[in-house]
MIDOSE-1310 file (N, C-alpha, C; in nm, 2 decimals, decimal comma, always signed):
residues 213
mpki	+17,88/+6,16/+7,26/+17,93/+6,07/+7,36/+17,82/+5,98/+7,40; +17,85/+5,84/+7,42/+17,74/+5,75/+7,46/+17,68/+5,79/+7,59; +17,56/+5,74/+7,61/+17,48/+5,77/+7,74/+17,56/+5,72/+7,86; +17,57/+5,80/+7,96/+17,64/+5,76/+8,08/+17,55/+5,67/+8,17
satq	+17,60/+5,55/+8,20/+17,53/+5,46/+8,28/+17,52/+5,50/+8,43; +17,43/+5,44/+8,50/+17,42/+5,48/+8,64/+17,54/+5,45/+8,72; +17,61/+5,34/+8,69/+17,73/+5,31/+8,76/+17,84/+5,41/+8,73; +17,85/+5,44/+8,60/+17,96/+5,54/+8,56/+17,93/+5,68/+8,62
aqtm	+17,80/+5,72/+8,62/+17,76/+5,85/+8,68/+17,80/+5,85/+8,83; +17,78/+5,75/+8,90/+17,82/+5,74/+9,04/+17,97/+5,74/+9,06; +18,04/+5,67/+8,97/+18,19/+5,67/+8,98/+18,24/+5,81/+8,96; +18,19/+5,88/+8,86/+18,23/+6,02/+8,83/+18,21/+6,11/+8,95
lntm	+18,09/+6,09/+9,02/+18,06/+6,17/+9,14/+18,16/+6,14/+9,25; +18,19/+6,01/+9,27/+18,28/+5,97/+9,38/+18,42/+6,03/+9,35; +18,46/+6,03/+9,23/+18,59/+6,08/+9,19/+18,60/+6,23/+9,23; +18,50/+6,31/+9,19/+18,49/+6,45/+9,22/+18,49/+6,47/+9,37
atmq	+18,41/+6,39/+9,44/+18,41/+6,41/+9,59/+18,54/+6,38/+9,65; +18,61/+6,28/+9,61/+18,74/+6,25/+9,66/+18,84/+6,37/+9,64; +18,84/+6,43/+9,52/+18,92/+6,54/+9,49/+18,88/+6,66/+9,56; +18,75/+6,68/+9,58/+18,71/+6,80/+9,66/+18,75/+6,79/+9,81
eehn	+18,74/+6,66/+9,86/+18,79/+6,64/+10,00/+18,93/+6,68/+10,01; +19,02/+6,64/+9,92/+19,16/+6,67/+9,92/+19,18/+6,82/+9,92; +19,10/+6,89/+9,83/+19,12/+7,04/+9,83/+19,07/+7,10/+9,96; +18,96/+7,06/+10,01/+18,90/+7,12/+10,13/+18,99/+7,10/+10,25
llvh	+19,06/+6,99/+10,25/+19,16/+6,96/+10,36/+19,28/+7,06/+10,36; +19,31/+7,10/+10,24/+19,42/+7,20/+10,22/+19,37/+7,34/+10,28; +19,24/+7,37/+10,27/+19,19/+7,49/+10,32/+19,18/+7,49/+10,47; +19,13/+7,38/+10,52/+19,12/+7,36/+10,67/+19,10/+7,21/+10,70
aqwr	+19,18/+7,16/+10,79/+19,18/+7,02/+10,83/+19,05/+6,97/+10,88; +18,98/+7,06/+10,95/+18,84/+7,03/+11,00/+18,74/+7,11/+10,93; +18,74/+7,11/+10,80/+18,65/+7,20/+10,72/+18,50/+7,17/+10,75; +18,47/+7,05/+10,78/+18,33/+7,01/+10,80/+18,27/+7,08/+10,92
eqgf	+18,36/+7,11/+11,02/+18,31/+7,17/+11,15/+18,31/+7,32/+11,15; +18,36/+7,39/+11,04/+18,38/+7,53/+11,04/+18,26/+7,62/+11,01; +18,15/+7,56/+10,96/+18,03/+7,64/+10,93/+18,05/+7,73/+10,81; +18,14/+7,69/+10,72/+18,16/+7,78/+10,60/+18,03/+7,80/+10,52
efyr	+18,01/+7,92/+10,48/+17,88/+7,96/+10,42/+17,89/+7,93/+10,27; +17,88/+7,80/+10,23/+17,89/+7,76/+10,09/+17,78/+7,83/+10,01; +17,66/+7,84/+10,07/+17,55/+7,90/+10,00/+17,58/+8,04/+9,96; +17,66/+8,12/+10,04/+17,69/+8,26/+10,01/+17,79/+8,26/+9,89
amwv	+17,88/+8,17/+9,89/+17,98/+8,16/+9,78/+17,90/+8,13/+9,65; +17,80/+8,05/+9,66/+17,73/+8,01/+9,54/+17,65/+8,13/+9,48; +17,58/+8,20/+9,56/+17,49/+8,31/+9,50/+17,58/+8,42/+9,45; +17,70/+8,44/+9,51/+17,79/+8,55/+9,46/+17,84/+8,50/+9,32
ecae	+17,87/+8,37/+9,31/+17,92/+8,32/+9,18/+17,81/+8,33/+9,08; +17,68/+8,32/+9,12/+17,57/+8,34/+9,02/+17,57/+8,48/+8,96; +17,60/+8,58/+9,05/+17,60/+8,72/+9,00/+17,71/+8,74/+8,90; +17,83/+8,68/+8,94/+17,95/+8,69/+8,85/+17,92/+8,62/+8,71
mldh	+17,85/+8,51/+8,72/+17,82/+8,44/+8,60/+17,73/+8,52/+8,51; +17,63/+8,58/+8,56/+17,54/+8,66/+8,48/+17,61/+8,78/+8,41; +17,71/+8,83/+8,48/+17,79/+8,94/+8,41/+17,87/+8,88/+8,29; +17,92/+8,76/+8,31/+18,00/+8,70/+8,20/+17,90/+8,66/+8,08
fgwk	+17,78/+8,62/+8,12/+17,68/+8,58/+8,02/+17,62/+8,70/+7,95; +17,60/+8,80/+8,03/+17,54/+8,92/+7,97/+17,39/+8,94/+8,01; +17,35/+9,05/+8,06/+17,21/+9,08/+8,09/+17,17/+9,22/+8,07; +17,27/+9,31/+8,04/+17,24/+9,45/+8,03/+17,18/+9,49/+7,90
wwkq	+17,06/+9,55/+7,90/+16,99/+9,58/+7,78/+17,03/+9,72/+7,72; +17,11/+9,79/+7,80/+17,15/+9,93/+7,76/+17,29/+9,93/+7,69; +17,35/+9,81/+7,67/+17,48/+9,81/+7,61/+17,50/+9,67/+7,53; +17,59/+9,67/+7,44/+17,62/+9,55/+7,36/+17,70/+9,45/+7,45
qspd	+17,65/+9,33/+7,45/+17,72/+9,23/+7,53/+17,72/+9,10/+7,45; +17,84/+9,03/+7,46/+17,85/+8,90/+7,39/+17,89/+8,80/+7,50; +17,81/+8,69/+7,52/+17,84/+8,59/+7,62/+17,98/+8,53/+7,61; +18,05/+8,53/+7,72/+18,18/+8,46/+7,73/+18,15/+8,32/+7,78
idqv	+18,11/+8,23/+7,69/+18,05/+8,10/+7,73/+18,16/+8,01/+7,81; +18,28/+8,02/+7,77/+18,39/+7,94/+7,84/+18,40/+7,99/+7,98; +18,39/+8,12/+8,00/+18,40/+8,17/+8,14/+18,28/+8,14/+8,22; +18,16/+8,14/+8,15/+18,04/+8,11/+8,22/+18,04/+7,96/+8,27
klel	+18,09/+7,88/+8,19/+18,10/+7,73/+8,22/+18,19/+7,71/+8,34; +18,30/+7,79/+8,34/+18,40/+7,78/+8,46/+18,33/+7,83/+8,58; +18,25/+7,93/+8,57/+18,18/+7,98/+8,69/+18,08/+7,88/+8,74; +18,01/+7,81/+8,65/+17,92/+7,71/+8,69/+18,00/+7,59/+8,76
vdiw	+18,11/+7,56/+8,71/+18,20/+7,46/+8,78/+18,24/+7,51/+8,92; +18,27/+7,64/+8,93/+18,30/+7,69/+9,06/+18,19/+7,67/+9,16; +18,07/+7,70/+9,11/+17,95/+7,68/+9,20/+17,94/+7,53/+9,24; +17,97/+7,44/+9,15/+17,97/+7,30/+9,18/+18,07/+7,26/+9,29
hfal	+18,18/+7,33/+9,29/+18,28/+7,30/+9,40/+18,22/+7,33/+9,53; +18,15/+7,44/+9,55/+18,09/+7,47/+9,67/+17,96/+7,38/+9,70; +17,89/+7,35/+9,60/+17,77/+7,27/+9,62/+17,81/+7,13/+9,66; +17,92/+7,07/+9,60/+17,97/+6,94/+9,63/+18,02/+6,94/+9,78
selm	+18,08/+7,05/+9,82/+18,13/+7,06/+9,96/+18,01/+7,06/+10,05; +17,91/+7,13/+10,02/+17,79/+7,13/+10,11/+17,73/+6,99/+10,12; +17,71/+6,92/+10,00/+17,66/+6,79/+10,00/+17,74/+6,69/+10,09; +17,87/+6,70/+10,08/+17,96/+6,61/+10,15/+17,95/+6,64/+10,30
rdge	+17,94/+6,77/+10,34/+17,94/+6,81/+10,48/+17,81/+6,75/+10,54; +17,70/+6,75/+10,46/+17,57/+6,70/+10,52/+17,57/+6,55/+10,54; +17,67/+6,48/+10,49/+17,67/+6,33/+10,50/+17,70/+6,26/+10,37; +17,66/+6,14/+10,36/+17,68/+6,06/+10,24/+17,59/+6,12/+10,13
ippv	+17,65/+6,15/+10,01/+17,57/+6,21/+9,90/+17,47/+6,10/+9,85; +17,35/+6,14/+9,84/+17,25/+6,04/+9,79/+17,26/+6,01/+9,65; +17,23/+5,89/+9,60/+17,25/+5,85/+9,46/+17,17/+5,93/+9,37; +17,06/+6,00/+9,41/+16,98/+6,08/+9,32/+17,06/+6,20/+9,26
vaeq	+17,17/+6,24/+9,33/+17,25/+6,35/+9,28/+17,32/+6,31/+9,15; +17,38/+6,19/+9,15/+17,45/+6,15/+9,02/+17,34/+6,12/+8,92; +17,23/+6,06/+8,95/+17,12/+6,03/+8,86/+17,07/+6,16/+8,79; +17,05/+6,27/+8,87/+16,99/+6,39/+8,82/+17,10/+6,46/+8,73
lasv	+17,22/+6,46/+8,77/+17,33/+6,52/+8,68/+17,34/+6,45/+8,55; +17,33/+6,31/+8,55/+17,35/+6,23/+8,43/+17,23/+6,25/+8,34; +17,11/+6,29/+8,39/+16,99/+6,30/+8,31/+16,98/+6,44/+8,24; +17,07/+6,53/+8,26/+17,06/+6,66/+8,20/+17,06/+6,64/+8,05
avre	+16,96/+6,70/+7,98/+16,95/+6,68/+7,83/+17,05/+6,78/+7,76; +17,10/+6,73/+7,65/+17,20/+6,81/+7,57/+17,12/+6,89/+7,47; +17,14/+7,02/+7,46/+17,07/+7,10/+7,36/+17,18/+7,14/+7,26; +17,13/+7,19/+7,14/+17,23/+7,23/+7,04/+17,28/+7,37/+7,07
sada	+17,21/+7,46/+7,14/+17,25/+7,59/+7,17/+17,19/+7,64/+7,30; +17,24/+7,75/+7,35/+17,20/+7,81/+7,47/+17,06/+7,87/+7,46; +16,98/+7,86/+7,56/+16,85/+7,93/+7,57/+16,88/+8,05/+7,67; +16,91/+8,16/+7,62/+16,96/+8,27/+7,70/+16,86/+8,31/+7,81
dafr	+16,73/+8,33/+7,78/+16,64/+8,38/+7,88/+16,62/+8,27/+7,99; +16,61/+8,14/+7,94/+16,59/+8,03/+8,04/+16,71/+8,02/+8,13; +16,83/+8,04/+8,07/+16,95/+8,03/+8,15/+16,96/+8,14/+8,26; +16,93/+8,26/+8,22/+16,93/+8,37/+8,32/+16,83/+8,34/+8,43
laie	+16,71/+8,29/+8,40/+16,61/+8,26/+8,50/+16,65/+8,15/+8,59; +16,72/+8,05/+8,53/+16,77/+7,94/+8,61/+16,87/+7,98/+8,71; +16,96/+8,07/+8,67/+17,06/+8,12/+8,76/+17,00/+8,21/+8,87; +16,90/+8,29/+8,83/+16,83/+8,37/+8,93/+16,76/+8,28/+9,03
tlag	+16,70/+8,17/+8,98/+16,63/+8,07/+9,07/+16,73/+8,01/+9,17; +16,85/+7,97/+9,11/+16,95/+7,91/+9,20/+17,00/+8,01/+9,30; +17,03/+8,13/+9,26/+17,07/+8,24/+9,36/+16,96/+8,26/+9,46; +16,84/+8,27/+9,42/+16,73/+8,30/+9,51/+16,71/+8,19/+9,61
sclq	+16,73/+8,06/+9,57/+16,71/+7,95/+9,66/+16,83/+7,95/+9,76; +16,95/+7,98/+9,72/+17,06/+7,99/+9,81/+17,03/+8,09/+9,92; +16,98/+8,21/+9,88/+16,95/+8,31/+9,98/+16,83/+8,27/+10,07; +16,73/+8,21/+10,02/+16,61/+8,18/+10,10/+16,63/+8,06/+10,19
trsf	+16,70/+7,96/+10,14/+16,72/+7,84/+10,22/+16,86/+7,82/+10,28; +16,95/+7,91/+10,23/+17,09/+7,89/+10,27/+17,14/+7,75/+10,24; +17,10/+7,71/+10,13/+17,14/+7,57/+10,08/+17,15/+7,56/+9,93; +17,19/+7,45/+9,88/+17,21/+7,43/+9,74/+17,08/+7,37/+9,68
dlta	+17,04/+7,42/+9,56/+16,92/+7,37/+9,49/+16,97/+7,29/+9,37; +16,97/+7,16/+9,38/+17,02/+7,08/+9,27/+16,93/+7,09/+9,14; +16,80/+7,10/+9,16/+16,71/+7,12/+9,04/+16,74/+7,25/+8,96; +16,76/+7,36/+9,03/+16,79/+7,48/+8,97/+16,93/+7,47/+8,90
ftaa	+17,02/+7,40/+8,96/+17,16/+7,39/+8,91/+17,15/+7,31/+8,78; +17,08/+7,20/+8,78/+17,07/+7,12/+8,65/+16,99/+7,19/+8,55; +16,90/+7,27/+8,58/+16,82/+7,35/+8,49/+16,92/+7,45/+8,42; +17,01/+7,51/+8,49/+17,11/+7,60/+8,43/+17,20/+7,52/+8,34
matl	+17,24/+7,40/+8,38/+17,33/+7,32/+8,29/+17,26/+7,29/+8,16; +17,13/+7,25/+8,17/+17,05/+7,22/+8,05/+17,04/+7,33/+7,95; +17,02/+7,45/+8,01/+16,99/+7,57/+7,92/+17,12/+7,63/+7,87; +17,23/+7,60/+7,92/+17,36/+7,66/+7,88/+17,40/+7,63/+7,74
pmdy	+17,41/+7,51/+7,69/+17,40/+7,38/+7,76/+17,53/+7,32/+7,81; +17,52/+7,24/+7,92/+17,64/+7,17/+7,97/+17,59/+7,03/+8,02; +17,64/+6,92/+7,97/+17,59/+6,79/+8,02/+17,69/+6,75/+8,13; +17,65/+6,64/+8,19/+17,73/+6,59/+8,31/+17,88/+6,56/+8,27
aely	+17,90/+6,50/+8,15/+18,03/+6,47/+8,11/+18,12/+6,60/+8,10; +18,06/+6,71/+8,05/+18,14/+6,83/+8,04/+18,16/+6,89/+8,18; +18,06/+6,89/+8,27/+18,08/+6,94/+8,40/+18,19/+6,86/+8,47; +18,19/+6,73/+8,45/+18,29/+6,64/+8,51/+18,43/+6,68/+8,46
alyi	+18,44/+6,69/+8,33/+18,57/+6,72/+8,26/+18,63/+6,85/+8,31; +18,54/+6,95/+8,31/+18,59/+7,09/+8,35/+18,63/+7,09/+8,50; +18,55/+7,02/+8,58/+18,59/+7,01/+8,72/+18,72/+6,94/+8,74; +18,74/+6,83/+8,68/+18,87/+6,76/+8,69/+18,98/+6,84/+8,63
gknm	+18,95/+6,91/+8,52/+19,05/+6,99/+8,46/+19,10/+7,10/+8,55; +19,01/+7,18/+8,61/+19,05/+7,29/+8,69/+19,12/+7,24/+8,82; +19,08/+7,13/+8,87/+19,14/+7,07/+8,99/+19,28/+7,02/+8,96; +19,30/+6,95/+8,85/+19,43/+6,90/+8,81/+19,53/+7,00/+8,77
lnrf	+19,48/+7,11/+8,70/+19,57/+7,22/+8,66/+19,62/+7,29/+8,79; +19,53/+7,31/+8,88/+19,58/+7,38/+9,01/+19,68/+7,29/+9,08; +19,66/+7,16/+9,08/+19,75/+7,07/+9,15/+19,88/+7,07/+9,07; +19,88/+7,07/+8,94/+20,00/+7,07/+8,86/+20,08/+7,19/+8,88
rqnn	+20,01/+7,31/+8,89/+20,08/+7,43/+8,91/+20,16/+7,43/+9,04; +20,09/+7,38/+9,15/+20,15/+7,38/+9,28/+20,27/+7,28/+9,28; +20,26/+7,17/+9,21/+20,37/+7,08/+9,21/+20,49/+7,12/+9,12; +20,47/+7,23/+9,05/+20,58/+7,28/+8,96/+20,62/+7,42/+8,99
gyks	+20,61/+7,46/+9,12/+20,67/+7,58/+9,17/+20,58/+7,70/+9,15; +20,45/+7,69/+9,16/+20,36/+7,80/+9,15/+20,38/+7,90/+9,26; +20,39/+7,85/+9,39/+20,41/+7,94/+9,50/+20,55/+8,01/+9,50; +20,65/+7,94/+9,46/+20,79/+8,00/+9,46/+20,81/+8,09/+9,34
geyk	+20,72/+8,09/+9,24/+20,75/+8,17/+9,12/+20,82/+8,10/+9,01; +20,85/+7,97/+9,03/+20,93/+7,90/+8,93/+20,84/+7,85/+8,81; +20,71/+7,84/+8,84/+20,62/+7,79/+8,74/+20,61/+7,88/+8,62; +20,61/+7,82/+8,50/+20,60/+7,89/+8,37/+20,45/+7,88/+8,32
klwq	+20,38/+7,99/+8,32/+20,24/+7,98/+8,28/+20,23/+7,97/+8,12; +20,32/+8,02/+8,05/+20,32/+8,02/+7,91/+20,40/+7,90/+7,86; +20,33/+7,82/+7,78/+20,40/+7,70/+7,72/+20,39/+7,72/+7,57; +20,50/+7,72/+7,50/+20,51/+7,73/+7,36/+20,42/+7,85/+7,31
gred	+20,43/+7,96/+7,39/+20,36/+8,08/+7,35/+20,21/+8,09/+7,38; +20,16/+7,99/+7,45/+20,02/+7,99/+7,49/+20,01/+7,97/+7,64; +19,90/+8,02/+7,70/+19,88/+8,00/+7,84/+19,84/+7,85/+7,87; +19,87/+7,81/+8,00/+19,84/+7,67/+8,03/+19,70/+7,63/+8,02
nehl	+19,61/+7,73/+8,05/+19,47/+7,69/+8,04/+19,42/+7,66/+7,90; +19,49/+7,72/+7,80/+19,46/+7,68/+7,66/+19,50/+7,54/+7,63; +19,62/+7,50/+7,68/+19,66/+7,36/+7,67/+19,56/+7,27/+7,74; +19,51/+7,31/+7,86/+19,41/+7,23/+7,93/+19,29/+7,20/+7,85
iell	+19,23/+7,30/+7,79/+19,11/+7,29/+7,71/+19,13/+7,19/+7,60; +19,25/+7,20/+7,53/+19,28/+7,10/+7,42/+19,29/+6,96/+7,47; +19,36/+6,94/+7,59/+19,37/+6,81/+7,64/+19,24/+6,75/+7,68; +19,15/+6,83/+7,74/+19,02/+6,78/+7,78/+18,94/+6,73/+7,66
aels	+18,95/+6,80/+7,55/+18,88/+6,76/+7,42/+18,94/+6,63/+7,37; +19,07/+6,61/+7,38/+19,14/+6,49/+7,34/+19,10/+6,37/+7,42; +19,08/+6,39/+7,55/+19,07/+6,28/+7,65/+18,92/+6,25/+7,69; +18,83/+6,32/+7,63/+18,69/+6,31/+7,67/+18,63/+6,17/+7,65
ddpe	+18,70/+6,08/+7,58/+18,64/+5,95/+7,56/+18,65/+5,85/+7,67; +18,72/+5,89/+7,78/+18,75/+5,80/+7,89/+18,74/+5,87/+8,02; +18,61/+5,91/+8,07/+18,60/+6,00/+8,18/+18,65/+5,94/+8,31; +18,65/+5,80/+8,33/+18,69/+5,74/+8,45/+18,85/+5,76/+8,47
qlpq	+18,92/+5,76/+8,36/+19,07/+5,77/+8,37/+19,12/+5,91/+8,34; +19,02/+6,01/+8,34/+19,06/+6,14/+8,30/+19,16/+6,21/+8,39; +19,15/+6,20/+8,53/+19,25/+6,27/+8,61/+19,39/+6,23/+8,58; +19,41/+6,09/+8,58/+19,55/+6,05/+8,56/+19,60/+6,08/+8,42
rlya	+19,52/+6,06/+8,32/+19,56/+6,09/+8,18/+19,58/+6,24/+8,16; +19,50/+6,32/+8,22/+19,51/+6,47/+8,21/+19,64/+6,52/+8,27; +19,67/+6,47/+8,39/+19,79/+6,51/+8,46/+19,92/+6,47/+8,38; +19,91/+6,35/+8,32/+20,02/+6,30/+8,24/+20,04/+6,39/+8,11
glea	+19,92/+6,43/+8,05/+19,93/+6,51/+7,94/+19,98/+6,65/+7,97; +19,95/+6,71/+8,08/+20,01/+6,83/+8,12/+20,16/+6,82/+8,14; +20,20/+6,72/+8,20/+20,35/+6,70/+8,22/+20,42/+6,69/+8,09; +20,36/+6,62/+7,99/+20,43/+6,60/+7,86/+20,44/+6,73/+7,79
ryal	+20,33/+6,82/+7,80/+20,34/+6,94/+7,73/+20,43/+7,04/+7,80; +20,43/+7,04/+7,93/+20,51/+7,13/+8,01/+20,66/+7,11/+7,99; +20,69/+6,98/+7,96/+20,83/+6,95/+7,94/+20,89/+7,01/+7,82; +20,80/+7,05/+7,72/+20,84/+7,11/+7,60/+20,83/+7,27/+7,61
a	+20,79/+7,32/+7,72/+20,77/+7,46/+7,74/+20,90/+7,54/+7,72
């Protein structure tokens, strides 16, 4: 994928912030004033991520990279909420996310250390450590485009489910013999060439596939 420009990086961040605001308002209309412990949610997610990645030397473990990436995206949901609650998100956030280097494969030891650093910072400062987070992205590896796509994907799939009877039990999670999240991953791969239009195109793609379920 071509290098992300500073303008595009900021647009992507603004899009995620808008979608996070919509989600947070569903949780609580005055979410900024509630004192939610976002830092606590982040360090707990770190522990869950290490379990998916593997760290036990006394048993055979194979990293579930897809699940690890989704856990990292979950952490970003809480981190983004904290940044938004503190005021206007500084431009350096988009710049640092866009500067994450892409590696060919994961650096297992470096990733575990980065996650432990992130968790430790959350506990010590009760806040989000962007440098530790981007270090984890780089060692996984996950670049900004993938973080954005997975964030948008999870957000839009949850919205699609709700709009199609998820609460009432009418929603069909299996489409043509496969779960909806499998269709989501395929659509994300197909639409990765246009990150700015991803939310709209992804939702339309989900609708088209669901119609054939």
